[in-house]
N, C-alpha and C positions, 0 to 999 in steps of 0.2 A: 846722316839723316836728321839729327837734331838741328843742325844748322839750316838744312833745307826747310824744316818745319818752322824754325824761327823766321826765316825769310819768306814764308808763305808760298814756298814752291810746291809743297805737298799739303794735302788736306788734313784736318784733325782726325778724320776716320782712318786714313792711311797710316798716319803716324801712330795712332793707338794700336792698330793691327801690327805694325812693325815692333812696337815695344812688347806686345803680347807674345809675338813669335820669338823674339830674343830672350824673353823671360821664361821660355819653355811651355807657353800655353799653345794648345793645338785643338783643332776641331775633331781630332781623332781620339781624344781622351776626355770623357765627361768630367773627370775629377780635376782636370787642368784645362778647362774650357776658357777661351778668350773672355776677358771681362771688360765691360764698358760702363761708364757712369750713368746714374740718373742725372739728367740735366735740367728737367723742367719740374715745376711745382704746381702749375696751373692745369688741372684736369677737369675743371668745372665750367669755365667760361664758354660762351658761344663763339668767341673769336680769340685768337692767340696773336698778341703783338710781340714780336721778337725783339723789339727795341725797348721793352719795359723790363728793367732789372728784376722786379719782384716776381716775374714769371719764371725765373731761373733759380736753380739750387746753388747754394754756397759750396763750391767745390774745394774749399780749403779745409772742410771738415768731413770726417767719415760719415757714412749714411746713418750710423747709430748715434751720432752726436750733433745732429742738425738742430734739435731743440734743446734748450737749456735743461729741461726736466729729465730728458733721457740721458743727456751728458752727465748730469749729477748722479743718476741711478747707476750708470756703468762705472763712473769714477769711485763711487762708494763701494761697489763690488770689488774693484781692484784694491782699494785701500784696506778693506777689511778682510781680505783673503788670508786664511790661516793654515791652509793645507801645506804641510812641509814637503810633500812629494811632488805636488803639481804646482808649477809657477803661477803667479797671479796673472789674471787676464781680465779684459773688459768684456769680451764677447765669447760665449760658449759655443756659438755657431759661426758660420763664415759667410762672406759675401758671394762666394761662388762654390756651389756643391753640385754633384750630379743630380740630386733631387730638384734643386732650384732650376737648373738648366732644362731638365725634362719637363718641368712644370710650365715653362715658357713655350716649349716647342711640341708638346704632345699631340697637337692637332694635325701635325704633318708627319708622314713616314720619313725615315724609319723610327723616329722618336716616339711615335704612338706605340709601336710594339715594345720598345725599350721601356716606356713608362708603365705599360701593363705588366711587363715582366718584373719590374722593380716592386710592384705592389701585388705580387703573388697572383697574377693572372687576371687582374681587374683594374679599373681606374680607381684613383684615390677618392676619398670622400668628397662630395661636391662642394663642401664648404672650404676645402683646402686647396682645390685646384684653381688655376688662374681663370677668373671670370670677368674681371674688369680692370682696366689700367688704373683707374682712380682707386679702387679697392686695394690693389697691390701696393700702390704708393702709400695709401693711408696705413696699411698694415706695417709697412716699413717705418712708420713714424710713431707707432704705439706699441707694437709687439716686441718684447725684449728678445724673442727667439727668431726674429726676422730682420736681418740687416743685409739682405741680398742687393747686389748691384744688377746691372743689365747685361745683355749679351749682344754681340754685333748684329744679329738678325733683326733686332728692334729698329735698325736704321736702314734696312734694305729688303726685308722679306715680308710683304703684306700677307702672304699665304698663311703665316703662323697665327693670324687672328681669325681665320675662317675655319669653320667645321665642315670642310668640303667632303669628308668621308661620312658625315652624318652619324657620328658616334653618339650613343645614348650616354650622356654624361651625368644624368641624374638631376635631382632637385635639391636646392639649398634649403636651409632651415627656415628661411623666410618665405618659402614657396616658389622662389624664382627658378625657372628651368635654366640649366647651364647649357649653352650652345656656343655661339661665336663670342669672341671677346668683345665686351662692351667698351667702345672707344669714347674718348672725351667729346663733348658737344662740338668743339671746334674742328673735329675731323669728320669729313663727309663720308669717307670710306677708308678701308685699310691702306689703300694706295696714297690717299691724301694724308693720312696719319704719318706714314713712312716719309713722305715728302717733307712735311713740316718738321718732323722729328729730326730728319737729316739736316735741314736748313738751320734748325736750332743748334745742332752740334757744331756746325761750321760758322755760327754767328760770332761776332766780336765779343759778346758778353761771355761766351764760353771760352773762346780763344785766349782771352786775357787772364783767365784763372785756371785753365786746364793743367798748367804746369804744377799747380799746388795739389791737384788730385793725383798726378803722376808721382809726386813725392810720397803720398800716402800709400799707393799701391805698389810702385816699383822702386821708390827712392829712399831717401835717408830717414823718412818718418815711418818706415815699415817696421823697424826693429829698434830696440834699445831705448835710451832715455827720451829721444825725440818722439818715439811712438807712444810712450807713456804720457808725455805732455799733450800729444794730439788726440788722446783717447782712442788709440788705434792698435791695441794689443789683443791678439786672438789666442785661442787655445794653443798651447805650445807644440802639439803634434802636427799642426798645420804648416809649420815653418820648415823650409828646406834644411836638411841636415840633422834634424832633431829625431827623426824616426826612419828606420830602414828595416826591410824584411830580413836583412842579415843579422839584426839584433835578436831575432827569434831563436830560442833554443829548442823549441818543439814545433811540430806542425800546427798545433793548436794556437800557439803564440803568433805564428806567422799569419794564420787566418785572421786572428784578432787585429793585428796591425793593418792588414789589408782592408778589413771592414772599417777600421778607424779612419783610414784615408778616404774611403768611399763616403762615410757618414759626415766627416767634418770638412772635406775638401782640402785644397792645398793653396798656400800663399805663393804667388809667383816668386821667381828668383829675384833677389835684390840687384838692381842694375846700377844704382847711383848711391854714393856715400855723401853727397852734398846736394844742395838745392838745385833743382832743374831750372835752367834759365827760362824766362818768360818768352812768349811769342812777341815778335815786333808788332807795334801798332800799325794798323792799316794806313794811317796817315803818314808814318815814316817810310812806308814801302810804296807810296804813290809815286808816279813818275815826276822827277824833278826837272821839268822842262826849262825853267827859266833861271835856274841856279846850279852851280856846280855841287856835286856830291863828293866831298874830299876823300871818302873812304873807298870809293869804287872808280871814280873817273880819273884817268891819268892824263888826258888831253882832249881838246876839242878842236875841230877844224871846220871852217866855213868857206863856201865859195864866195868870191867877190861879187859875182853876178846875182847873189841873193836868190838863187833858184834851188829848190829842194833836190837833194840827192835821191835818185831812184834806183841806182844800181851800184853795187860794190863787189869787187872780186879781190880776195886776199890771196894773191900769188906770192906767198911768203915762205915757200919751202927752202930749207937750208941748202939744197943742192943747186939752187938757182944763183947765177952770178950777181943778179940784181933783183933781189926780192922787192916786190912792188904791190901796192894796194891801188887798184884801178877804180876810179869813181866816175860815174856819169850822172850829170844833173838833168833835170827835166827840160832845160833849154838846149840839150844836146852838147853841152860843154863837158869834156872829159878831162881827167887829171891822172897823172902817173906819179904817185907819191912813194918815195923810197922808204922801205921798211928796214928797221935796224934789228936784226935777229939777236944781237948781243944785248939788247935792252933788258934790264931787270926791273920789274915792277917795284916801285917804292925805293929804288936805289938813288933817285934824284928827286928834286922838288917837282911836284906836279903843277902843271900850268895850262891855261888856255892858250891856243895857238891862233894868232891872227894872220890873215893873208897880207897885212900891211907890212912891207919890208922894213919900214922904219921902226916897227915895234920891237923893242929889245927882247921881249919874251920869245920871239921867234928863234932866238939863239940858244935857248936853254936845251939841255939834253932831253930829248923826247923820243918815243919809239917810231914816230913817223915824221919824215921831212917833207914839207910841202913841195908840190911840183914847181920848179923854178919858173916855168913858163907862165904859171898863174900868179906866182908871187910877185913877178915884175910887171904884170899887166895892170891896166887901169880899168876900173869897174865900168866906165862909160864908153869904152871902145872895145871892138871885137878882140877876142883872144887869139893870137896867132898860133896856128898849128895845134889847136886844142878844141876843134869843133868838128862834129860828124857830118857836116855838109848841109844838104837840103833839109827842110822841115819835114816832119812826118805827116802822114795823112791826118787831116783835121778830125776825122771820125774816131781816131785812136786816142787813148789816154796813155801817155808815155809811162812805161813801167819796167820793172826789172826783166820781164820775159822778152823784151825787145833787144836784149844785148847778151853777147857771149864774148869771152876773151880767151885767148890761148894761154897756156900755163906760164909761158915766159913773158906775157903781157905785151908781145910785139904786135898783135893784131886784135882789133875789136870787130866783131861781126854784129851788124845792126840791121834790123828789119822794121818795116812800118812805113816805108816811103810810098808816096802816092803813085809811083810808076810801077808798082808791083815787083819790086826788086829787093834783094837784101844785099848789103854792101860790106866789103872787107876793108877796114881802115888800117893802114900801116901807122902805128902810133909814133914812129920815129920821124916819118915824113908827112903824115896826115894825107897820104894819097889813097884814094878809094878805088876799088875795083868792083864794078857792078856786074851782077849776073842777071841778065834781062830775061823776061818771060818767054822770048822766042829763041833763046840760045840753048836748045835742048842738048847739044853736044857737050856742054860744059856742066850739066847737072843731071841727076838721075831722073828727076821728074820735072816736066815743064812748069814754070811758074806762071800759071794762068790766073791767079788771084793774088791779092795783096798778102805778103808774108808779114805776120805780126807776132810770131812767137818762135824763138830759137833756143837750142840747148846743145851742149856737147855731151855725148855719151848717155846721159840720163835726161830724158825729156819727160816732163810731167804732164804738160798740156800743149796742144797744138790745134790750130783751126785755120780756116781760110776766109777770105772776104772777096766777093765778086762785085762787079760794078753795080749790080742791081740790089745788092743787100743794103739794108738801112741800118743794121746794127751788127755788132760783132758777136760771134758765137764761139763756144769753146767745146772741146771734147777731150776725153782722157786718152792718153797714149801710153802703151806699155814701154817698159825699159828697153833700151837698145844697147846691144853688146858693143864693146869697144875693140873686140878682136874678130878678125875674119881671115879664114884660110891660113892660120898660123902667123900672120903678120899683124903688126900693130898699126892700126889706123885710127885717127881721131875723126869721128863722124859728127857732123853738124846737122841734126834733123831740123826741119823747118816746116811750119804749117802752110798749106796751100789750099786752093779751091776744092770744095767737096770734102774737106777734112782729110786730104791725102797728106802723106809725109814724104819729104824728099830727104835722102841721106847723101851728103856730099863728103867724099873722102879727101882728106887733106894730104 
């Protein structure tokens, strides 16, 4: 998963959820609820520019050490600690506790009932409950007892900001009634806030430093000397392994330990003992169209006709006597390229492969051997025995759905011809057999329209074209079984007029 995140195959949100799960965090336990970082610092502007670095929090520092003044305060506490029984710490509270979690979510059930139960049958004091995103952020920057981080719902649940149940939440000391959460000016609604907040989480300015926050919460800066240097040491009972109900000698001690866990929260399990690798830059992950990528690309192949490849079939099963990769270009030229199942990636020098037979690079060990019929042809002359015949209907765009191959690569089924037929091409002899629209004895359904989509066994889309239609239409088609009456048949469904489907048994 780490590699997938580095390669940007999964989102920041999904990766953080994965780390929380592996570290023992769960939505079923308020004392071990998933934890997410504060990522923004701008909760006052009318607009939010996600390309401005000053709008984002420094994720290399804990929430309690973002300002130099607070960092100095907590470092002084740690340095001057003198209690012989309790180890020194920076923070006497935690970034994730049941009280903090319920304070975010108490406007929606079942958290409303849980919040009321936590406070002896009533809501907490109006000055202490979540009233405004900006106030919550400001409190984290000035209050030595508030170093809380966020929860996943802040990035996907707009309902948590609404007082849909119309709870009477009281009046603050300044006379302000507490109702729905006051959002930043740049958020037009709870949905808009969640949208921008999620976009900020997935932004490059967060991606490039999220690994440093992971080091603080799940990694090597969670404990020990690195945690001390990072101003990231919490009360000792919050760490895994330092407290257990089994340590209790009496029921009273057991209850005290349980209350301790509920009050202080718990630090996630430590997942990493060394620095978490950073995410790849989006520039390095962009498609490298005009240059080779030596880390991933083992070879390149190009048709001499300079026509784009629209269909590929990798018939490379080990059981086949001649594993082959079949390719069809937009100009209906096809190739049968031999695949080497014994090829080992990285075992030989990687190289580009040219169709020019005089190119010495064509002789190096590669997983794919170019079709000799194409390798010996000239780009200015027709390619013998490697063309699918007549041109397709001009109203069609040649694409992968026009072709199907058999597993042994001996036949190519092509559709899209202007005479409303589909054709079976013998790849060894390039002889084609047409199934005309009036030859009903040879097919299950008469071909009364132009066939332009085919598939074996699993057909995703099929449709038909009549002489009066001006444009192509598509329709969804359910999966077709490959077995019938106990015998194995390979079925070739094809689209016909009126969106009917013809199944042809081979």
